[in-house]
DRENVEX-130339 format. One record per residue: x, y, z of N, C-alpha, C in turn; residue in three letters. Coordinates in steps of 0.05 Angstrom, whole numbers. Each point is the difference from the previous one (the first is absolute). Layout:
<rs>
[r [X Y Z] [X Y Z] [X Y Z] 'ALA']
...
</rs>
This chain:
<rs>
[r [1680 1863 1910] [9 27 -1] [30 1 -8] 'MET']
[r [6 17 -19] [28 4 -8] [15 15 21] 'LYS']
[r [25 -8 5] [17 14 19] [26 7 -14] 'CYS']
[r [-2 15 -21] [23 8 -16] [9 28 5] 'ASN']
[r [-3 10 24] [9 27 7] [20 -2 22] 'LYS']
[r [21 16 -2] [21 2 20] [1 28 11] 'ILE']
[r [2 2 26] [4 26 13] [28 0 12] 'ILE']
[r [15 20 -6] [27 4 12] [-2 23 20] 'ALA']
[r [9 -5 24] [-1 20 21] [28 6 9] 'ILE']
[r [8 26 -1] [26 8 9] [-3 14 27] 'ARG']
[r [14 -10 20] [0 11 27] [27 15 3] 'LEU']
[r [-1 27 1] [24 16 3] [10 0 29] 'MET']
[r [-18 -4 19] [7 -1 28] [-13 -25 12] 'GLN']
[r [12 -23 -7] [-13 -26 5] [-8 -4 29] 'ARG']
[r [18 6 19] [-7 -5 28] [-22 18 10] 'THR']
[r [-2 24 -10] [-21 19 9] [-27 -6 -13] 'ALA']
[r [1 -7 -26] [-25 -4 -15] [-11 -28 0] 'SER']
[r [16 -20 8] [-9 -28 -1] [-26 -5 15] 'ALA']
[r [-4 10 25] [-25 -6 13] [-25 10 -15] 'PRO']
[r [1 24 -11] [-23 10 -15] [-4 -15 -26] 'ALA']
[r [22 -8 -13] [-2 -15 -24] [-13 -28 6] 'VAL']
[r [9 -12 22] [-11 -26 8] [-29 2 6] 'GLN']
[r [-8 21 13] [-29 4 6] [-16 3 -25] 'GLU']
[r [10 14 -20] [-13 4 -25] [-2 -26 -15] 'THR']
[r [22 -15 -1] [-1 -26 -14] [-19 -20 13] 'LEU']
[r [-2 1 26] [-18 -17 14] [-29 7 -7] 'THR']
[r [-6 26 -2] [-26 9 -7] [-9 -10 -28] 'ARG']
[r [20 -2 -18] [-6 -9 -27] [10 -28 -5] 'PHE']
[r [2 -16 21] [11 -27 -1] [-13 -18 -20] 'GLY']
[r [-26 3 -3] [-15 -18 -19] [6 6 -29] 'CYS']
[r [15 22 -5] [7 6 -28] [29 -7 -5] 'ASN']
[r [14 -11 19] [29 -6 -3] [4 -30 -2] 'ILE']
[r [10 -8 -23] [6 -29 -4] [28 -7 9] 'LYS']
[r [19 18 -6] [28 -5 6] [13 25 10] 'MET']
[r [18 -2 19] [15 23 11] [29 -8 3] 'ARG']
[r [18 18 -9] [28 -4 3] [13 26 9] 'LEU']
[r [14 -1 22] [14 23 11] [30 -2 -4] 'GLY']
[r [12 22 -8] [29 0 -5] [13 25 12] 'LEU']
[r [23 -4 13] [17 22 8] [29 -11 4] 'HIS']
[r [19 19 -3] [28 -8 2] [7 -6 29] 'ASP']
[r [14 -21 4] [8 -8 27] [28 -13 -2] 'VAL']
[r [16 5 21] [26 -12 1] [7 -7 29] 'GLY']
[r [24 -9 5] [8 -8 27] [-3 23 20] 'GLU']
[r [7 24 -9] [-2 23 18] [-16 23 -12] 'ASP']
[r [-19 -7 -18] [-15 21 -14] [-29 -10 -6] 'TYR']
[r [-19 18 4] [-27 -5 -7] [-12 25 -12] 'CYS']
[r [-6 0 -25] [-10 24 -14] [-26 10 11] 'SER']
[r [-3 26 0] [-26 12 8] [-18 5 -23] 'ASN']
[r [8 -9 -24] [-17 1 -24] [-8 -28 -7] 'GLU']
[r [-24 -3 -10] [-9 -27 -7] [-19 1 -24] 'GLY']
[r [-4 -23 -11] [-18 -4 -23] [-19 -23 6] 'LEU']
[r [-25 4 -4] [-20 -22 3] [-14 -4 -27] 'VAL']
[r [-1 -24 -9] [-14 -7 -25] [-25 -16 7] 'LEU']
[r [-22 7 -11] [-25 -14 4] [-12 -10 -26] 'LEU']
[r [-10 -24 -1] [-17 -9 -21] [-28 4 10] 'GLN']
[r [-16 16 -14] [-26 7 11] [-23 -9 -19] 'VAL']
[r [-23 -5 12] [-24 -8 -14] [-23 18 9] 'CYS']
[r [-19 4 -18] [-23 15 8] [-8 20 -21] 'GLY']
[r [-22 14 5] [-10 20 -18] [19 24 0] 'LYS']
[r [1 14 -23] [17 23 -2] [-5 21 21] 'ASN']
[r [-25 4 7] [-8 19 21] [13 -7 27] 'GLU']
[r [-2 -25 7] [12 -9 26] [30 4 0] 'GLU']
[r [13 -7 -22] [29 3 -2] [8 29 -1] 'LEU']
[r [-16 17 -11] [6 29 0] [-1 10 29] 'SER']
[r [-19 -10 16] [-2 8 28] [25 -8 15] 'HIS']
[r [10 -25 -6] [24 -9 13] [24 18 -7] 'LEU']
[r [3 6 -26] [22 18 -9] [-2 27 14] 'LEU']
[r [-24 11 0] [-4 27 13] [7 -1 30] 'ASP']
[r [-8 -21 13] [6 -3 29] [30 -2 5] 'ALA']
[r [14 -15 -17] [29 -2 3] [14 26 -6] 'LEU']
[r [-8 14 -21] [13 25 -8] [-6 23 19] 'ASN']
[r [-20 -3 17] [-5 20 20] [19 -2 24] 'GLU']
[r [14 -22 2] [18 -4 23] [26 14 -5] 'LEU']
[r [10 13 21] [25 14 -1] [23 -19 -5] 'LYS']
[r [17 7 -20] [24 -16 -6] [-6 -25 -17] 'GLY']
[r [-24 -1 -12] [-8 -23 -16] [-9 9 -28] 'VAL']
[r [8 -16 -20] [-8 5 -27] [-8 -26 -12] 'LYS']
[r [-24 -2 -13] [-9 -25 -11] [-10 5 -28] 'ALA']
[r [5 -20 -18] [-9 1 -27] [-9 -28 -8] 'LYS']
[r [-19 -1 -19] [-10 -26 -9] [7 -5 -29] 'MET']
[r [6 -25 -6] [6 -9 -27] [-23 -20 -7] 'LEU']
[r [-15 6 -21] [-22 -17 -8] [9 -16 -24] 'ASP']
[r [3 -26 4] [10 -17 -22] [-23 -11 -17] 'LEU']
[r [-25 8 6] [-22 -8 -17] [-2 17 -25] 'ASP']
[r [11 23 1] [-1 19 -23] [18 -9 -22] 'ASP']
</rs>
């Protein structure tokens, strides 16, 4: 199965939305090959915004359900890049 799709997830309120995002990602865990989480952090600073990148595998219908589930969450925006096209 080809895994040439990337989902980018923007969390505008990272600390508030992280538990729901984690629950959603766990539910679709068999479709996620790689996950990378990014947010700004410093000695006395931790950003409340974050970015999660996923390399995903699966049928388009399954991945559409994942995108829909993420975009239904408050403070979360997700988009997919299909590198097979």
